N, C-alpha and C positions, 0 to 999 in steps of 0.2 A: 451552452455557455453558462458559466456560473451566474446565479441571480445577482443583478446589480453590476455585472461586468460584460454586458452584451457587446461592447466594443473591444473587449480583450485588453483593456488598459492595464489590468492588474498583472497579467502574464501573457505577453504577445504570442508565446508558443501555443496557448490554448486556441488562439485564433487560427493558427496554422494546422494543428493536429486534432483539436477537439479534446474533450475529456474521454478517457477510455470507457468503454462499455464494461459491465460487470464480467463479461466473458473474456475480454482483453485483460482486465485486471487479474483474473485468476490464472490465465495463461502466463502472464508475466511473473506472478508470484511463484508458480510451479517451476518455471524456467530458471528464475533466479536461485531458488533453493537447490535445484539440480546443479547449478554452477557454483554452489558454495557461498552464495550471498544470502545471509539469513533474513527470512521474512516471517511475518505471522503466517499461520497456516490458513490457507483458503479452504473452507469446508463445504459451502453450498451457496447456490444462487436460487432464490425464489422469485417467481413472477407473482405480483399481487393478483388476487382474484377479481378485484374491482377495477373499473376503468379509472385512469387518472384524469384529473380536472385540467391541469395546466398543459399548455401545448409546448412541445420541444422547440427551442429556437435553433438548435443545431441538428439537422436531420442526417448528417453524413454517416453516422454509425448505422442507422437503419438501412441505408442504401448499401453500405459495405458488408452488412451481415445478412442481407435478404436471402442469400442462398444457403445459409446455415439453418437447417430445419429440425424441428423436434420430431418425435416418433409419429405424430399425427400429420406431419407435413406442413405445419405452420412455422413461420420464422421464429427462431428462438428469442430474438429481440423485437418486441412489438411496441410500436410508438404509443399505443393507447393504454399501456400498463407501466407501473413503476416496478422496480426490482429491488430486492433486499439481499444483501450479501451477508453471509455468516462467516466470520473469521474466528480462528481460535484465540482464546484469551491467553496471551503468551505468559506462561508461568514457568518457563524452562523448556529445553528441548524435549520432544515427546518421549524418547526413550528414558531420559533422566527423570521426567515426571512420573512415569510408570513405576520407577524404582524408589521414588521418594514421596510418598503420600503425605508425610507430616511436615515437610519444610519446603514449600514451594516459593518460587520467586514472584515478585509483584512487578508488572510492567509500569513504566513511567516514561512519558515522552521527554526528549532532550530539553525542550523549552521549560517544562515543569521541573526537571532535574536542575536546570540552571537557576530557576526562580527559588528553589529550595536550598540552594548553595551546595548541592551534592557534586557539582561539576562546574568549572569556570567557563567563561565565554570563549576563551581561546581553545580549550579542549572541545567544546561543543562545535565550534567552527571546524576544527581539525577533523572530527568524526564525520561531520556533514561533507566536508571536502573529500575525505577518503571514500565514503559511500558513492559520491558522484563519480569519482575517478574509477572505482571498481565497476560501476555500471557502464561507464563509457568504454572501458577496456573490454567489456563483454558485449558491446554492441547496443547499449541502451543510452538514451538521453534522460538523465535524472536531474538536469540542471534546475528544474523548477521545484525540487524538494526543499522543504523547510524543516526547521528543528522539530516541529510538532508531528512530522511525518516519520520520525525515527524514534524507536524505543530503546531503553536500556532496561534491564531486569535487576531488581534489588532483592536481597535476602532479608531476613528479619532484623539484621544488624545494619541495614542500609549499605551493604557492600554489593558491588556490581558483579553480575555474572561476567566472567572473563572469557576472552577468545584464546586461541592457542598462543598468541604473542603476549598474553597477560594484560591486554587492554580491555576496557569494558566492551562486551559484545553489543553491537548496535544492530537493531532489528528494524527492517523496513515494515511499516504498517499501512502505508497509503500508496496505491498503485494508479490512481486517477491520472497523474501527471508524469508517468514514466513511459517513454515511447521507444519502440524498437527502431534503431537507426537503419536506414536503407543500405 
């Protein structure tokens, strides 16, 4: 449970599904990219070498992952450690970045783009709704996503990276609260 939300008041779906483990987040990111829903690139998961101090309040993920073992035979998700996920800094599609070393894009979440006046509230809501609809169409519940879970990419002139339809390309950067529908 998120700190300060032990009762799930902030998002009732967290109470139902829990927050995704790093392994679930990466599996979701890879699946969504394969389906053509753009996400930041999931690069690596590291388990910290030191034991964590705080106890987990939601132990369901440890139970559901107990049969996923590392090469030494230990569970990949261990309750006594924290995990760090490494995600790519989104400065354009990988192939494009490889070809353009001098003019890369800068990621900015939709909430900040709205605050800076680069996009209006109606457009932000439309993009958020479109992402949620794409997720649902592809078998995922993204209803808990917020504006700061989505990125746009800007060039040096504050112009958006565009999708095939000419709309700003919206990139999912948070996978904690996206769940696979049964």
